[in-house]
C-alpha positions as CSV (number, residue, x, y, z in Angstrom):
1,M,0.2,-0.1,0.1
2,P,1.4,3.4,-1.0
3,V,2.4,5.5,1.8
4,T,2.5,9.6,1.9
5,P,5.7,11.3,1.4
6,S,5.4,12.4,5.2
7,E,4.9,8.8,6.3
8,A,7.6,7.7,4.1
9,A,10.1,10.3,5.4
10,A,9.1,9.5,8.9
11,E,9.8,5.8,8.4
12,A,13.1,6.3,6.6
13,G,16.3,6.7,8.4
14,V,18.0,7.9,5.2
15,V,16.3,9.9,2.2
16,F,18.4,11.1,-0.7
17,V,18.2,12.1,-4.3
18,G,20.6,10.2,-6.7
19,T,21.3,8.4,-9.9
20,A,21.3,4.6,-10.0
21,R,24.6,3.8,-11.8
22,Q,25.1,0.1,-11.4
23,L,23.5,-3.4,-10.7
24,V,25.8,-5.4,-8.5
25,G,25.3,-9.0,-9.4
26,R,22.1,-10.4,-10.2
27,P,20.7,-13.4,-8.2
28,E,18.6,-16.2,-10.4
29,E,15.0,-15.3,-11.1
30,G,13.0,-16.1,-7.9
31,S,16.1,-16.1,-5.8
32,P,15.4,-14.8,-2.1
33,E,18.8,-13.0,-2.3
34,P,18.4,-9.3,-2.4
35,V,19.6,-7.0,-5.2
36,T,22.0,-4.2,-4.8
37,Y,22.5,-0.9,-6.8
38,V,25.2,1.6,-6.5
39,F,24.0,5.4,-6.8
40,T,25.5,8.6,-7.0
41,V,24.4,11.1,-4.4
42,E,23.2,14.2,-5.5
43,R,21.8,15.6,-2.2
44,V,21.0,14.3,0.9
45,L,17.5,15.2,2.5
46,K,17.5,13.2,5.7
47,G,20.4,11.1,7.8
48,T,23.7,10.5,6.5
49,V,25.3,8.6,3.8
50,A,29.0,7.4,3.5
51,G,30.0,9.4,0.7
52,P,29.2,10.5,-3.0
53,T,28.4,6.9,-4.0
54,V,26.2,4.4,-1.8
55,K,24.8,0.9,-2.1
56,V,21.2,0.3,-1.6
57,S,19.8,-3.0,-1.4
58,T,16.2,-4.3,-2.3
59,N,14.5,-7.7,-2.6
60,N,14.8,-9.4,-6.0
61,G,11.9,-8.4,-8.1
62,A,8.6,-6.4,-7.8
63,A,6.7,-9.6,-6.9
64,S,9.0,-9.5,-3.6
65,C,8.3,-6.1,-3.0
66,G,11.7,-5.1,-4.3
67,V,12.3,-1.7,-6.4
68,E,13.5,-2.2,-9.9
69,F,15.9,0.7,-10.5
70,T,16.6,1.7,-14.2
71,I,20.4,2.6,-14.6
72,G,21.0,6.1,-15.5
73,E,17.7,7.3,-13.9
74,R,17.3,9.8,-11.1
75,Y,15.5,8.8,-8.0
76,A,14.4,10.0,-4.5
77,V,15.3,7.1,-2.3
78,Y,13.5,6.5,1.0
79,A,15.9,3.8,2.7
80,I,16.0,2.1,6.3
81,D,19.3,1.4,7.7
82,A,19.6,-2.3,8.3
83,D,22.6,-3.0,10.3
84,G,24.7,-0.6,8.0
85,T,22.8,-1.7,4.8
86,L,20.4,0.8,3.1
87,F,17.2,-1.0,2.3
88,V,14.4,0.1,0.1
89,N,10.9,-1.7,-0.8
90,L,8.2,-0.8,-3.3
91,C,6.0,0.5,-0.5
92,G,8.6,2.7,1.2
93,G,8.3,5.9,-0.8
94,T,11.3,5.7,-3.2
95,H,10.3,7.1,-6.8
96,R,11.7,8.2,-9.9
97,V,12.6,12.1,-10.1
98,A,12.7,13.9,-13.5
99,A,15.9,15.6,-14.6
100,G,15.8,19.4,-13.7
101,V,13.5,18.9,-10.7
102,P,15.0,20.2,-7.5
103,P,16.3,17.6,-5.0
104,R,13.2,17.3,-3.1
105,P,10.6,14.7,-3.1
106,A,8.1,14.9,-6.2
107,T,5.2,16.1,-4.3
108,P,3.3,19.3,-4.0
109,H,4.3,19.7,-0.6
110,A,7.7,18.0,0.7
111,P,7.3,16.7,4.3
112,A,8.7,19.3,6.8
113,A,10.5,16.4,8.5
114,L,13.1,16.4,6.0
115,G,14.3,19.8,6.4
116,E,16.8,21.4,4.4
117,P,18.9,19.4,1.8
118,A,22.5,18.9,2.4
119,S,25.2,17.5,0.4
120,P,26.4,14.1,1.4
121,A,29.6,15.7,3.0
122,E,27.7,17.9,5.2
123,A,25.0,15.4,6.3
124,N,26.5,13.5,9.6
125,E,23.8,12.8,11.9
126,E,23.7,9.4,13.4
127,L,21.2,7.0,11.9
128,P,18.6,5.1,13.8
129,R,19.2,1.4,13.6
130,M,16.4,-1.0,12.7
131,P,15.8,-3.7,15.4
132,V,16.3,-6.7,13.0
133,E,16.8,-9.1,16.0
134,G,13.7,-8.0,17.5
135,V,11.6,-8.6,14.3
136,I,13.2,-11.9,13.7
137,A,12.4,-12.8,17.5
138,A,9.0,-11.6,17.1
139,V,8.3,-13.7,13.7
140,G,9.5,-16.7,15.7
141,I,7.4,-16.2,18.7
142,I,4.2,-15.9,16.4
143,G,5.1,-18.8,14.4
144,V,5.6,-21.0,17.5
145,L,2.4,-19.8,18.6
146,I,0.6,-20.7,15.5
147,V,1.9,-24.2,15.7
148,A,0.8,-24.8,19.3
149,I,-2.7,-23.7,18.4
150,V,-2.9,-26.0,15.3
151,L,-1.6,-28.8,17.5
152,I,-4.2,-28.2,20.4
153,S,-6.8,-27.9,17.8
154,R,-6.0,-31.3,16.2
155,S,-5.7,-32.8,19.6
156,R,-9.0,-31.7,20.6
157,N,-10.6,-32.8,17.3
158,R,-9.3,-36.5,18.1
159,D,-11.1,-36.6,21.4
């Protein structure tokens, strides 16, 4: 489900405008391995990037909510920082930005949360970290609960 620019900006740890320059490797069709793109950063709108080029990972293919970037095209990238890896998905607000458009999200009202743009060298805020371990633990607990409920249901049906 698409999000508003304000929601996307609030969820993202890093927002920048940049050009997709390279696709790094390509897993087999249907592979669960993520795909990584290299971007030349034009403007940082939120957070910090490591330098004038950054790597951005996404799931492999649109069916897995992955963003399929076109090499040479310019994008507003809304990324989360997953343990040092910038990661995007289809619902995160990342979108193509036409040439000549100022480095702001392509919306009538840019989210106030973004503030004034900065060059990659000027943006040095500490990035929030996504609690990946917590998410994995929660998914595991939910899985165990589902299995327990199924087993209890089967046990009661036999009686």
